[in-house]
KOLPATOR-104585 format. One line per field, with one value per residue (C-alpha): residue in one letter; x, y, z. Coordinates in Angstrom, 1 decimal, m for minus. Layout:
aa <- (A/...)
east <- (X/...)
north <- (Y/...)
up <- (Z/...)
***
This chain:
aa <- (M/T/A/A/T/A/I/K/H/D/P/S/G/S/T/S/T/E/A/H/V/G/L/D/A/R/L/D/D/L/R/A/W/N/I/S/S/E/A/V/Y/L/A/A/G/N/E/L/Q/L/L/Y/R/R/V/M/T/V/R/D/C/I/R/R/A/T/E/I/M/S/K/G/K/A/D/E/V/E/A/N/L/R/A/A/A/A/Q/A/L/S/A/Q/D/L/A/V/E/R/G/A/A/L/E/R/L/S/D/A/A/R/S/A/A/A/G/S/S/E/V/A/L/V/F/R/L/L/D/Y/V/V/L/V/A/R/T/H/I/E/A/M/T/D/A/R/D/E/L/G/P/F/T/H/H/V/Q/E/L/V/E/S/G/Q/R/I/A/R/D/L/D/E/R/V/R/L/L/L/N/S/I/H/E/S/R/A/V/A/T/E/L/Q/F/A/A/D/S/E/G/G/D/I/A/G/Q/F/D/K/L/L/A/Q/L/D/E/Q/R/A/G/A/D/V/V/R/D/G/A/Q/A/S/F/Q/K/I/G/E/A/V/A/G/L/V/A/G/L/Q/F/H/D/I/A/R/Q/R/M/E/H/S/L/D/N/L/A/R/L/K/L/L/A/R/E/G/R/L/A/P/G/G/E/P/L/D/P/A/L/R/G/A/A/V/N/S/I/A/R/L/E/M/A/Q/L/A/S/L/A/R/L/Y/E/D/K/M/G/H/I/Q/S/V/L/G/V/I/D/E/E/V/E/A/S/D/Q/R/L/A/S/M/F/A/S/G/S/G/Q/N/A/G/R/S/A/I/A/V/L/E/A/E/A/A/R/V/R/A/R/F/Q/R/G/E/K/N/R/Q/R/L/N/D/T/L/A/A/C/V/E/A/A/H/P/L/I/G/M/T/D/E/L/A/E/L/E/H/A/L/R/L/A/G/F/N/A/A/V/R/A/A/H/V/D/S/G/D/D/T/I/G/Y/I/S/R/E/I/R/D/Q/A/S/I/A/K/D/K/A/D/D/V/R/S/G/I/E/V/A/V/A/A/T/N/E/L/G/E/R/I/L/P/A/I/A/A/A/E/D/G/V/S/A/A/F/A/A/A/T/G/T/L/G/S/I/E/G/E/C/L/E/Q/L/R/E/G/A/S/T/A/N/G/L/G/G/L/V/S/A/I/T/K/L/M/T/P/H/V/K/G/C/A/M/M/L/S/V/G/A/S/L/A/G/L/S/A/A/T/A/E/D/G/G/A/D/P/V/A/V/D/A/I/L/D/E/L/G/K/S/Y/T/M/V/E/E/R/D/I/F/V/E/V/F/G/R/L/P/A/S/A/K/G/S/A/A/P/A/P/A/S/D/D/L/D/D/I/L/F)
east <- (0.0/1.4/1.3/m1.1/m3.6/m3.3/m4.2/m7.1/m8.7/m8.2/m11.9/m10.8/m10.0/m6.4/m3.5/m0.8/2.5/4.3/3.7/5.6/8.5/10.9/9.7/9.8/13.5/14.5/12.5/14.4/17.8/16.9/15.9/19.0/21.0/19.1/19.9/23.6/24.0/23.6/26.9/28.6/27.8/28.6/31.9/32.4/31.5/34.1/36.8/35.9/36.3/39.8/40.7/39.7/41.5/44.8/44.6/44.2/47.2/49.3/48.0/49.0/52.5/53.0/51.8/53.9/57.0/56.7/56.1/59.3/61.0/59.4/58.9/60.4/63.8/64.2/63.9/66.9/68.8/68.2/69.2/72.3/73.4/72.7/74.8/77.6/77.3/77.6/80.7/82.0/81.6/83.2/86.3/86.4/86.4/88.8/91.1/91.1/92.4/95.0/96.2/96.4/98.3/100.7/101.4/102.2/104.2/106.1/107.0/108.0/110.3/112.0/112.5/113.9/116.1/117.6/118.4/119.9/122.2/123.2/124.0/126.0/128.0/128.5/130.1/132.4/133.4/134.0/136.0/138.4/138.5/139.4/142.3/143.5/143.2/145.1/147.9/148.4/148.5/151.0/153.2/152.9/155.6/154.1/150.3/150.4/149.7/147.2/145.1/145.6/142.6/140.5/140.9/140.3/137.1/136.0/137.0/134.7/131.9/132.3/132.3/129.0/127.7/128.7/127.2/123.9/123.8/124.3/121.6/119.3/120.0/119.4/116.2/114.9/115.8/113.8/110.9/111.1/111.2/107.9/106.4/107.3/105.8/102.8/102.2/102.7/100.1/97.7/98.2/97.5/94.5/93.1/94.1/92.3/89.0/89.2/89.5/86.7/84.1/85.0/84.7/83.1/80.5/79.2/78.9/76.7/74.3/74.1/73.1/70.5/69.2/68.9/67.1/64.8/64.2/63.5/61.2/59.3/59.2/57.8/55.1/54.1/54.1/52.1/49.5/49.3/48.8/46.3/44.3/44.7/43.6/40.8/39.6/40.0/38.1/35.4/35.2/35.1/32.5/30.3/30.8/29.8/26.8/26.0/26.2/23.2/21.0/21.3/19.5/16.2/16.8/17.1/13.9/12.1/13.3/12.0/8.5/8.5/9.6/6.8/4.4/5.9/5.5/1.8/2.1/3.3/0.4/m2.0/m0.7/m0.8/m3.8/m5.5/m4.9/m3.2/m2.1/m1.4/m4.6/m6.6/m9.8/m9.3/m9.9/m12.8/m11.6/m12.8/m10.3/m7.1/m6.2/m6.6/m4.4/m1.6/m1.6/m1.7/1.2/3.1/2.7/3.5/6.6/7.7/7.9/9.4/12.1/12.9/13.2/15.5/17.6/18.1/18.9/21.6/23.2/23.1/24.4/27.1/28.1/28.8/30.4/32.7/33.7/34.5/36.6/38.4/39.2/40.3/42.7/44.3/44.6/46.1/48.6/49.4/50.0/52.4/54.4/54.4/55.8/58.3/59.4/60.0/61.9/64.2/64.2/68.0/69.5/72.9/75.1/72.3/69.8/67.5/68.2/65.7/65.7/66.8/69.5/70.8/70.9/72.6/75.3/75.9/76.1/78.6/80.6/81.0/81.8/84.5/85.9/86.0/87.7/90.2/91.3/91.9/95.3/96.5/94.6/96.5/99.7/99.2/98.2/101.5/103.6/101.9/102.4/106.2/106.1/104.7/107.4/110.2/109.3/109.0/112.7/113.7/112.6/114.9/117.8/117.2/117.2/120.8/121.9/120.7/122.5/125.8/125.7/125.7/128.7/130.5/129.9/131.1/134.2/135.1/134.4/136.8/139.4/139.3/139.8/142.8/144.3/144.2/146.7/149.2/152.1/149.9/147.2/147.0/145.0/144.7/143.2/140.9/139.8/139.4/137.3/135.3/134.8/133.9/131.2/129.9/129.5/128.0/125.3/124.9/124.5/121.9/120.0/120.0/119.0/116.1/115.1/115.2/113.1/110.6/110.1/110.1/107.4/105.1/105.9/105.3/102.0/101.0/101.9/100.1/96.9/97.5/97.9/95.6/92.6/92.6/94.0/91.7/88.7/89.4/89.8/86.5/84.8/86.0/84.9/81.4/81.5/82.2/79.9/76.9/77.7/77.9/74.5/73.0/74.4/73.3/69.8/69.6/70.4/67.8/65.3/66.1/65.5/62.3/61.2/62.1/60.3/57.1/57.5/58.3/55.2/53.3/54.8/54.1/50.5/50.1/51.6/48.6/46.1/45.7/45.0/42.3/40.6/40.8/39.1/36.4/35.9/35.6/33.1/30.9/30.6/27.8/25.3/25.7/24.4/21.5/20.5/20.5/18.3/15.8/15.6/15.1/12.2/10.8/10.9/8.9/6.4/6.1/4.8/2.4/1.2/0.7/m1.0/m3.6/m4.2/m7.3/m8.9/m11.9/m15.3/m13.7/m15.4/m13.6/m14.2/m12.5/m9.7/m9.1/m9.1/m6.5/m4.3/m4.6/m3.6/m0.4/0.3/0.1/3.8/4.8/5.8/8.6/8.2/9.8/7.5/4.3/5.5/5.7/2.3/0.7/2.6/1.2/m2.4/m2.9/m3.5/m2.0/m3.0/m5.5/m3.0/m1.0/m1.9/0.0/3.5/5.6/8.4/11.5/14.7/17.2/19.2/22.8/25.1/28.1/31.1/33.0/30.0/30.0/33.7/34.6)
north <- (0.0/3.4/6.5/8.1/5.1/5.2/8.8/8.4/5.2/5.0/4.9/6.0/9.5/9.3/8.3/5.6/6.7/3.8/5.2/8.4/7.0/7.2/10.7/11.7/10.5/12.6/15.8/15.2/15.2/18.3/20.3/19.2/20.3/23.6/24.2/23.4/25.2/28.5/27.8/26.9/30.0/32.2/30.3/31.2/34.8/35.0/33.2/35.8/38.7/37.2/36.8/40.5/41.9/40.0/40.8/44.5/44.2/42.7/45.5/48.2/46.6/46.6/50.1/51.4/49.6/50.9/54.5/54.2/53.2/55.9/58.9/60.6/59.1/57.9/61.6/62.2/59.4/60.8/64.3/63.1/60.9/63.8/66.1/63.5/63.2/66.9/67.0/64.2/65.9/68.9/67.1/65.4/68.7/70.0/66.9/67.8/71.4/69.7/67.6/70.6/72.7/69.8/69.7/73.4/72.9/69.9/71.9/75.0/72.9/71.2/74.7/75.9/72.9/73.4/77.1/76.1/73.7/76.4/78.8/76.3/75.9/79.7/79.8/76.7/78.9/82.0/79.9/79.1/82.7/83.8/81.0/82.5/86.0/85.2/83.5/86.2/88.9/86.8/87.2/91.1/92.8/96.3/95.5/92.6/94.6/96.7/94.0/91.1/92.3/92.1/88.5/87.8/89.7/88.0/84.6/85.2/86.4/83.2/80.9/82.5/82.0/78.2/78.0/79.5/77.4/74.1/75.3/76.1/72.9/70.8/72.7/72.2/68.5/68.3/70.0/67.7/64.6/65.8/66.5/63.1/61.5/63.5/62.4/58.8/59.0/60.8/58.0/55.3/57.0/57.1/53.5/52.6/54.6/53.0/49.5/50.0/51.1/54.7/57.9/58.0/60.5/58.0/55.4/57.9/58.4/54.5/54.5/57.2/55.2/52.3/54.0/55.5/52.0/50.8/53.7/52.9/49.4/50.1/52.3/49.3/46.9/49.3/49.8/46.1/45.4/48.1/46.7/43.1/43.9/46.1/43.2/40.8/43.3/43.7/39.9/39.5/42.1/40.3/37.1/38.5/40.0/36.8/34.8/36.7/34.9/32.0/33.9/34.2/30.9/29.3/31.1/29.9/26.2/26.6/27.6/24.7/22.2/23.7/22.9/19.5/18.9/19.1/15.7/14.2/15.5/14.4/10.9/10.8/12.9/13.8/17.6/20.4/22.1/20.9/21.4/22.1/20.3/17.1/17.4/16.0/12.6/13.8/16.8/14.8/13.8/17.4/18.6/16.1/17.0/20.6/20.4/18.0/20.2/23.5/22.3/20.3/23.6/25.5/22.9/22.8/26.6/26.4/23.8/26.0/29.0/27.1/25.7/29.2/30.9/28.5/28.2/31.9/31.7/29.1/31.1/34.1/32.1/30.9/34.5/35.5/32.4/33.5/37.1/35.8/33.8/36.9/39.0/36.2/36.7/40.5/40.2/37.6/40.0/42.7/40.6/39.0/40.7/40.2/37.7/36.0/36.9/39.2/36.4/36.4/39.9/42.7/45.4/48.1/45.9/45.4/49.1/49.5/47.1/48.8/52.1/50.7/49.4/52.8/54.2/51.7/52.3/56.1/55.3/53.1/56.0/58.3/57.1/57.9/61.2/62.1/61.1/63.2/66.2/65.6/65.4/68.6/70.3/69.3/70.8/74.1/74.1/73.4/76.0/79.1/79.5/79.5/83.1/84.2/82.3/84.0/87.3/86.5/85.5/89.0/90.9/88.6/89.3/93.1/92.8/90.8/93.2/96.0/94.1/93.5/96.9/98.3/95.8/96.9/100.5/99.7/97.4/100.3/102.4/99.6/99.3/101.3/99.0/95.2/93.6/90.2/91.9/93.8/90.4/88.7/91.8/91.6/87.9/88.3/90.8/88.8/85.6/87.6/88.7/85.1/84.1/86.8/85.8/82.1/83.2/85.1/81.7/80.0/82.8/82.6/78.9/79.4/82.1/79.9/76.9/79.1/80.4/76.8/75.7/78.7/77.9/74.3/75.2/78.2/77.2/73.7/71.4/73.0/72.9/69.2/68.5/70.4/68.5/65.1/65.8/66.8/63.4/61.6/63.5/63.1/59.5/58.8/60.2/58.4/55.0/55.6/56.6/53.4/51.2/52.9/52.5/48.8/48.1/50.0/48.3/44.7/45.4/46.1/43.3/40.8/41.8/41.5/38.1/36.9/37.9/36.6/33.3/30.9/33.0/30.3/27.8/30.2/30.4/26.4/26.4/28.7/26.8/23.7/25.3/26.0/22.2/20.9/22.7/19.7/17.5/20.0/20.1/16.5/16.3/18.7/16.9/13.5/15.0/16.7/13.2/11.8/14.7/14.1/10.7/11.8/14.4/11.9/9.3/11.8/13.6/11.5/12.5/14.7/15.7/17.9/21.1/23.7/26.3/24.0/23.4/27.2/27.3/24.8/26.8/29.8/28.0/26.7/30.3/32.2/31.8/32.9/36.5/36.6/37.5/34.4/32.1/34.0/33.8/30.0/29.9/31.9/29.6/26.3/27.5/30.5/32.8/34.6/33.2/35.3/36.5/38.3/42.1/44.7/44.0/41.3/42.3/43.5/41.7/43.2/46.0/45.0/46.5/48.7/46.5/47.9/47.2/43.5/43.0/44.9)
up <- (0.0/m1.0/1.3/m1.2/m1.2/2.6/2.8/0.3/1.7/5.6/6.8/10.3/9.1/9.9/7.6/7.9/9.4/7.8/4.3/5.4/7.2/4.3/3.5/7.2/7.5/4.4/5.8/9.2/7.2/5.2/8.2/10.0/6.9/6.7/10.5/10.2/7.0/9.0/10.8/7.7/6.0/9.1/9.2/5.4/6.0/8.9/6.7/4.1/6.5/7.5/3.9/3.1/6.1/5.1/1.5/2.3/4.6/1.9/m0.4/2.0/2.5/m1.1/m1.5/1.5/0.1/m3.4/m2.2/m0.1/m3.4/m5.6/m3.3/m0.3/0.4/m3.1/m4.1/m1.7/m3.4/m6.8/m5.6/m4.0/m7.2/m9.4/m7.1/m7.1/m10.8/m11.3/m9.0/m10.8/m14.2/m12.8/m11.6/m14.8/m16.8/m14.2/m14.9/m18.5/m17.5/m15.2/m17.9/m20.2/m17.6/m17.0/m20.6/m20.7/m17.6/m19.2/m22.4/m20.4/m18.2/m21.2/m22.7/m19.4/m19.1/m22.6/m21.8/m18.5/m20.2/m22.6/m19.6/m18.0/m21.3/m21.5/m17.9/m18.7/m21.9/m19.6/m17.1/m19.9/m21.1/m17.7/m17.5/m20.9/m19.6/m16.3/m18.2/m20.6/m17.8/m15.7/m18.8/m18.8/m16.8/m16.8/m16.7/m14.3/m11.2/m13.2/m14.8/m12.1/m9.9/m13.0/m13.6/m9.9/m10.1/m13.4/m11.9/m8.9/m11.2/m13.3/m10.3/m9.1/m12.6/m12.5/m9.0/m10.2/m13.5/m11.2/m9.0/m11.9/m13.7/m10.5/m9.8/m13.5/m13.2/m10.0/m11.8/m14.8/m12.3/m10.6/m14.0/m15.1/m12.1/m12.4/m16.0/m15.1/m12.3/m14.6/m17.1/m14.5/m13.4/m17.0/m17.5/m14.4/m15.5/m18.9/m17.6/m15.0/m17.4/m18.5/m16.5/m13.0/m14.1/m16.7/m13.9/m11.9/m15.1/m15.1/m11.5/m12.0/m14.8/m12.6/m10.0/m12.6/m13.8/m10.1/m9.4/m12.7/m11.9/m8.3/m9.9/m12.3/m9.4/m7.2/m9.9/m10.6/m7.0/m6.6/m9.5/m8.3/m4.7/m6.0/m8.0/m4.9/m2.6/m5.1/m5.4/m1.7/m1.2/m4.0/m2.2/1.2/m0.4/m2.4/0.7/2.2/m0.2/2.3/4.9/2.7/1.4/4.8/5.9/2.7/3.5/7.1/5.5/3.3/6.0/8.2/5.6/4.9/8.6/8.0/6.1/9.3/11.2/8.4/8.6/12.3/13.3/10.2/11.1/9.2/12.5/16.0/18.1/15.0/13.8/12.0/8.3/6.5/5.2/1.6/2.0/3.2/m0.3/m1.6/1.4/0.6/m3.2/m2.4/0.0/m2.3/m5.4/m3.6/m1.8/m4.8/m6.7/m3.7/m3.2/m7.0/m6.8/m3.8/m5.4/m8.6/m6.4/m4.7/m7.6/m9.4/m6.4/m5.5/m9.0/m8.9/m5.6/m6.9/m9.8/m7.8/m5.5/m8.5/m9.5/m6.0/m6.0/m9.1/m8.0/m4.7/m6.7/m8.8/m5.6/m4.3/m7.6/m7.0/m3.7/m4.9/m7.8/m5.3/m2.9/m5.5/m8.9/m9.4/m11.8/m12.1/m9.1/m7.8/m7.9/m4.7/m4.0/m3.9/m6.6/m4.3/m2.8/m6.3/m6.9/m3.4/m4.3/m7.8/m6.0/m3.5/m6.3/m7.9/m4.6/m4.0/m7.4/m6.6/m3.2/m5.0/m7.2/m4.1/m3.5/m7.1/m7.1/m3.8/m5.4/m8.5/m6.1/m4.3/m7.5/m9.0/m5.5/m5.9/m9.3/m7.9/m5.2/m7.7/m10.2/m8.0/m7.1/m10.7/m11.3/m8.4/m10.1/m13.4/m11.7/m10.3/m13.8/m15.2/m12.4/m12.9/m16.7/m15.9/m13.6/m16.2/m18.9/m16.7/m15.7/m19.3/m20.2/m17.4/m18.4/m22.1/m20.8/m18.6/m21.5/m23.8/m21.7/m21.0/m23.5/m26.1/m25.8/m25.7/m28.4/m26.5/m23.4/m25.6/m27.3/m24.0/m22.7/m25.8/m25.4/m21.7/m22.8/m25.5/m23.5/m20.7/m23.4/m24.5/m20.8/m20.4/m23.7/m22.5/m19.0/m20.6/m22.4/m19.2/m17.6/m20.4/m19.8/m16.2/m16.2/m18.2/m15.8/m12.9/m14.4/m14.9/m11.5/m10.1/m12.2/m10.8/m7.2/m6.7/m8.9/m10.5/m7.7/m4.9/m7.3/m8.3/m4.3/m3.5/m6.5/m5.1/m1.5/m2.9/m4.7/m1.5/0.6/m2.0/m2.5/1.1/1.5/m1.4/m0.3/3.3/2.2/m0.3/2.9/4.8/2.0/1.6/5.2/5.4/2.1/3.3/6.6/4.7/2.2/5.0/6.8/3.4/2.8/6.2/5.8/2.4/3.5/3.5/1.5/m1.1/1.7/3.1/m0.1/m0.5/3.0/2.0/m1.2/0.8/3.2/0.3/m0.9/1.5/m0.6/m3.1/m0.4/0.4/m3.2/m3.5/m0.4/m1.8/m5.1/m3.3/m1.1/m4.2/m6.1/m3.0/m3.1/m7.0/m6.1/m3.5/m6.0/m8.7/m6.2/m4.9/m8.3/m8.9/m5.7/m6.5/m4.9/m2.2/m1.4/m3.4/m0.8/1.8/m0.6/m1.0/2.8/2.8/0.4/2.2/5.2/3.6/2.2/5.4/6.0/2.5/3.1/0.3/m3.2/m4.5/m2.5/m3.4/m7.0/m7.0/m5.0/m7.9/m10.5/m8.8/m7.9/m10.1/m7.3/m4.2/m0.7/1.2/3.6/0.9/1.2/m1.0/m2.1/m0.6/2.0/0.2/0.5/3.1/1.8/1.2/3.8/3.2/2.5/5.5/7.8/6.4/6.7/9.8)
***
């Protein structure tokens, strides 16, 4: 005997409970699932709140890290690097001037050296002339006493000239040695610069280009992260809003289960409501048929609703999972963007290491730059006394010419004149003039050399020192700030990475929480199939009072306050229940995302 036939033919006015045992068990399972589903969806909501907070924390960490790399202190680094580059370029230009001054100094020193050699030669020749004069005068009986003092005086002058010539030659050689050493150091500096990648100013330009690249990369990461986390935030908000369908669905399920409980009461007591009047046996089949038809439609609608909503939720969770993975990759790219020997290092750390390399290169050249300054300072020191020496030669030339003239005058009155003494006097005067001319050549070269050394000592070398000090100071500030930036960035990124750790697992856990709806839908469909059997079995029952049947329908529709329920009621019975007045209660307004999540 089927449940339907028991309801239809039991003459006692009650229905057989045995016919409903299977349906009752399924209804109990469905009610238990409906109750437990609230906890599931509350747990899912809590997990979504946690996911949202953690994702937003990761977003804020990336934002703060990229802002550190692209603003504030990064501006300081750029300003310091540009200042260092400008100072390096100034030092580089001054180094060119230093080289030109060194060449002028070298040419002038070689010219002075040539003049110095010729001066020395003149005084060696004068020494010989004096020897000849002394020999000749010693042979003159009458003029010996008259002209002897002349030879002694000239001898003293020549010895002074030879001494000055020696000092001049020694000083010029010292100058040439200092110049040679300076040129050797300058060549060494240039070779080192060429072997290490060109001029230091160019290295600063490369650093600035790298900094610009890192800042642009940070902007890209920030913008990408912002778009990604905006997408995640919107998706989570959509999920939270979507999960609110369950509140309405659960209430609808409770209404349906309440109506289905009437089947139990009909089977056990023949009543539609506890304490109510038993139904006329002729109406019981109509009541079973009405309940079965109505709730079969309601359960089918709820099953479709759960399938649609949960399908959408699963899809959105997939999007969130993809974006979470993308955020992990962004964090990884910021933590370890280097390659080769820089693999595993942060972008800013790579830049800092490159800056440190350039700084070390600059410092390696400090010793040679100091050597060059020292040798050039020695050039300055060696050149200055040379002017005084040429002044002494000019005074000596005058004394020699005067001595020679006096000797010629005296010789003219001795023995009616002496041609040899006159010749010697002229020779002394001529060689003195030659010495003067050669001393002037030396002086010209020395003046050029002194001008070059003055330019080096008073302008070029101090300016180079100031520029190099500027490079060191700006570089120290830049690398110090880079270290600070890296520390702050890594602190933010570590926090972000720590917070991001396990986000994928959290999404998976939420996904898993959503799977019980499959079982619930199966229960709904199973109960619906049983109701379809009851409806078919009682469909032939007739003869029931239509007014009484309408009263039963109105009783079933009392709890239906939602638009969806009433629409199905209309679909099944062609009219609204009598309790429906005006429009159905609207669905709850969606809350603000911050209210939902926080």
